[in-house]
C-alpha positions as CSV (number, residue, x, y, z in Angstrom):
1,X,0.2,0.0,0.2
2,X,1.6,2.8,-1.4
3,X,1.5,6.1,1.3
4,X,2.9,10.1,1.1
5,X,4.7,11.6,3.8
6,X,3.3,15.5,3.7
7,X,5.1,18.3,4.7
8,X,4.8,18.8,8.1
9,X,6.9,15.0,8.2
10,X,3.3,13.1,8.6
11,X,2.3,9.9,7.6
12,X,-1.5,8.9,7.0
13,X,-2.0,4.7,7.4
14,X,-4.5,3.7,5.4
15,X,-8.0,1.6,7.0
16,X,-6.8,-1.5,5.6
17,X,-3.1,-1.0,8.4
18,X,-5.0,1.5,11.0
19,X,-8.2,-1.5,11.4
20,X,-5.7,-4.6,11.6
21,X,-4.9,-2.5,15.4
22,X,-8.9,-2.0,16.6
23,X,-7.3,-0.1,20.4
24,X,-3.5,0.9,19.0
25,X,-3.1,5.0,18.9
26,X,0.4,5.4,19.7
27,X,3.5,3.3,18.0
28,X,7.2,2.7,18.1
29,X,9.1,3.8,15.2
30,X,11.9,2.5,14.2
31,X,14.6,2.0,11.2
32,X,15.9,-1.5,10.7
33,X,17.9,-2.2,7.2
34,X,17.3,0.9,6.3
35,X,13.2,0.9,7.3
36,X,10.9,1.9,8.7
37,X,9.4,-0.2,11.5
38,X,6.1,0.7,13.4
39,X,5.6,-1.2,16.1
40,X,2.1,-1.3,18.1
41,X,2.5,-0.1,21.5
42,X,-0.2,0.3,24.5
43,X,-0.1,2.7,26.8
44,X,-0.9,1.3,31.0
45,X,-2.4,4.4,33.1
46,X,-0.4,4.7,35.7
47,X,-2.1,3.7,38.8
48,X,-1.4,6.0,41.3
49,X,1.9,3.7,42.7
50,X,5.0,5.5,42.1
51,X,6.4,3.9,45.5
52,X,8.4,1.4,42.5
53,X,10.1,4.0,40.4
54,X,10.7,6.2,44.2
55,X,12.3,3.8,45.5
56,X,14.6,3.0,41.9
57,X,14.9,6.8,42.5
58,X,16.5,6.8,45.7
59,X,18.9,4.6,44.8
60,X,21.0,6.1,41.7
61,X,20.8,8.9,44.2
62,X,18.6,11.0,42.4
63,X,16.5,13.5,45.1
64,X,14.4,15.4,44.2
65,X,15.9,18.9,44.2
66,X,17.5,17.0,41.4
67,X,14.5,16.9,39.8
68,X,12.7,19.7,40.1
69,X,16.9,21.2,38.4
70,X,15.8,18.5,36.0
71,X,12.2,20.1,35.1
72,X,13.9,23.5,35.2
73,X,15.9,22.9,32.5
74,X,14.2,20.8,30.1
75,X,11.4,24.1,30.5
76,X,13.9,27.2,29.3
77,X,13.1,28.1,26.3
78,X,15.9,27.7,23.4
């Protein structure tokens, strides 16, 4: 099936392909042997249990102040 890249670098997936993935809104894009490969990704809702993430951050020595500083850095205008 043929698809075209738009001026904004977007691709439209043909209906025949999309109907094979009815509950998928996100795809992981990769390049393999000079081919674009799309892999369906199911997003999982955050259940509010951040304990494993906080535990890993503590093991890595990442503090809440580090996170605050990283957010400030990421939000800077370029």
